[in-house]
C-alpha positions in Angstrom: 28.8 -24.0 10.5 31.7 -23.4 12.9 29.5 -24.0 15.9 28.1 -27.2 14.4 31.6 -28.7 14.0 31.9 -28.7 17.8 29.2 -31.3 18.0 30.2 -34.9 17.6 26.8 -35.7 16.1 27.5 -33.7 12.9 30.2 -36.1 11.8 27.8 -39.0 12.4 25.0 -37.3 10.5 27.2 -36.4 7.6 27.9 -40.0 6.9 24.3 -40.6 6.0 23.5 -40.3 2.3 22.0 -37.0 1.3 23.1 -35.3 4.6 26.0 -32.8 4.2 27.5 -30.4 6.6 24.8 -27.8 6.4 21.9 -30.3 6.7 23.6 -31.9 9.6 24.0 -28.6 11.3 20.3 -27.8 10.8 19.3 -31.2 12.2 21.5 -30.8 15.3 20.4 -27.2 15.8 16.6 -27.8 15.5 16.2 -31.2 17.0 18.8 -30.8 19.7 19.0 -34.3 20.9 17.7 -37.6 19.6 16.6 -38.7 23.0 13.6 -36.4 22.8 11.9 -38.9 20.6 10.9 -42.4 21.8 10.1 -43.8 18.3 10.8 -42.9 14.7 7.1 -42.1 14.2 7.4 -39.3 16.8 10.4 -38.0 15.0 8.5 -38.2 11.7 5.7 -36.2 13.2 8.2 -33.5 14.4 9.8 -33.4 11.0 6.4 -33.1 9.1 6.6 -36.6 7.6 4.0 -38.2 9.8 0.6 -39.3 8.4 -2.5 -38.0 9.9 -5.7 -40.1 9.9 -9.0 -38.6 10.8 -12.3 -40.5 11.1 -15.8 -39.2 11.4 -18.8 -41.4 11.9 -16.9 -44.0 13.8 -20.1 -45.1 15.4 -23.5 -45.5 13.7 -27.0 -45.7 15.1 -29.1 -48.7 13.9 -32.6 -49.3 15.3 -31.7 -47.4 18.5 -28.5 -49.3 19.1 -25.0 -48.0 18.7 -22.6 -50.0 16.5 -19.0 -49.4 15.5 -18.8 -48.5 11.8 -16.9 -50.8 9.5 -15.5 -47.9 7.6 -11.8 -47.2 8.1 -10.6 -43.8 9.1 -9.6 -41.5 6.2 -6.0 -40.7 5.6 -5.8 -36.9 5.4 -2.1 -36.4 4.5 0.8 -35.2 6.5 0.6 -33.5 9.8 0.4 -29.7 9.9 2.3 -28.8 13.1 6.0 -29.5 12.4 9.4 -28.0 12.0 9.6 -26.5 8.5 13.4 -26.6 8.6 13.6 -30.3 9.3 11.0 -31.1 6.7 13.0 -29.2 4.1 16.2 -31.0 5.1 14.8 -34.5 4.8 12.8 -33.9 1.6 15.8 -32.3 -0.1 18.0 -35.1 1.1 15.5 -37.6 -0.4 15.6 -35.6 -3.6 19.4 -35.9 -3.6 19.6 -39.7 -3.0 16.7 -40.4 -5.4 18.9 -39.1 -8.2 22.1 -40.5 -6.8 23.0 -43.3 -4.4 19.5 -44.8 -3.9 18.3 -44.3 -7.5 17.7 -48.0 -8.0 15.4 -48.1 -4.9 13.6 -45.0 -6.1 13.1 -46.4 -9.6 11.9 -49.7 -8.2 9.2 -48.0 -6.2 8.1 -45.9 -9.2 7.9 -49.0 -11.5 5.8 -50.8 -8.9 3.2 -48.0 -9.3 4.1 -45.6 -6.5 3.9 -42.0 -7.5 7.2 -40.1 -7.5 6.2 -37.8 -4.7 5.2 -40.7 -2.5 8.5 -42.5 -3.3 10.5 -39.4 -2.3 8.5 -39.2 0.9 9.3 -42.8 1.6 13.0 -42.1 1.1 12.7 -39.0 3.3 11.2 -41.1 6.1 14.0 -43.7 5.6 16.6 -41.0 5.9 14.9 -39.6 9.0 14.7 -43.1 10.6 18.4 -43.8 9.9 19.3 -40.3 11.2 17.5 -40.9 14.5 18.9 -44.5 15.0 22.5 -43.6 14.2 22.4 -40.4 16.2 21.2 -42.3 19.2 23.8 -45.1 18.9 26.6 -42.8 18.0 27.5 -44.9 15.0 28.4 -43.9 11.4 26.3 -45.0 8.4 27.1 -48.4 7.0 25.4 -49.3 3.7 25.5 -53.0 4.5 23.3 -52.6 7.6 20.5 -50.8 5.8 17.5 -52.8 4.6 15.6 -51.3 1.7 12.0 -52.2 1.0 10.6 -51.4 -2.4 7.2 -50.5 -1.3 5.8 -47.2 0.0 
């Protein structure tokens, strides 16, 4: 905790909903720097929030000729190689904002037919994306700049 206060990034991260001093310290300690990740999807993968698609039977053999199958790859869930600490941080932050500051967005997703667990995952990704963007820019969280979509 004391060591985390030395980093300027912890004040930036604490301004994000659901991220307190302990969660900010874990993010800074585990991720190190936001410049390791080119995109938010790379950060999601590192945090265990990235979707993995796997496809088998991409090509089929018809009358001796090879054709690309029309079947889409199957979604197999979240990636398996990730930082457990960061996944815990973002999923617990999503749980916090789902019952607090972003409750209306969470309820809107659930009423549209999204399962509660998938809605929390969407919020966790949103928090992770905001974290990465603000950490890179060195800005504090501003609620007016955030765009919320009500779809998972």
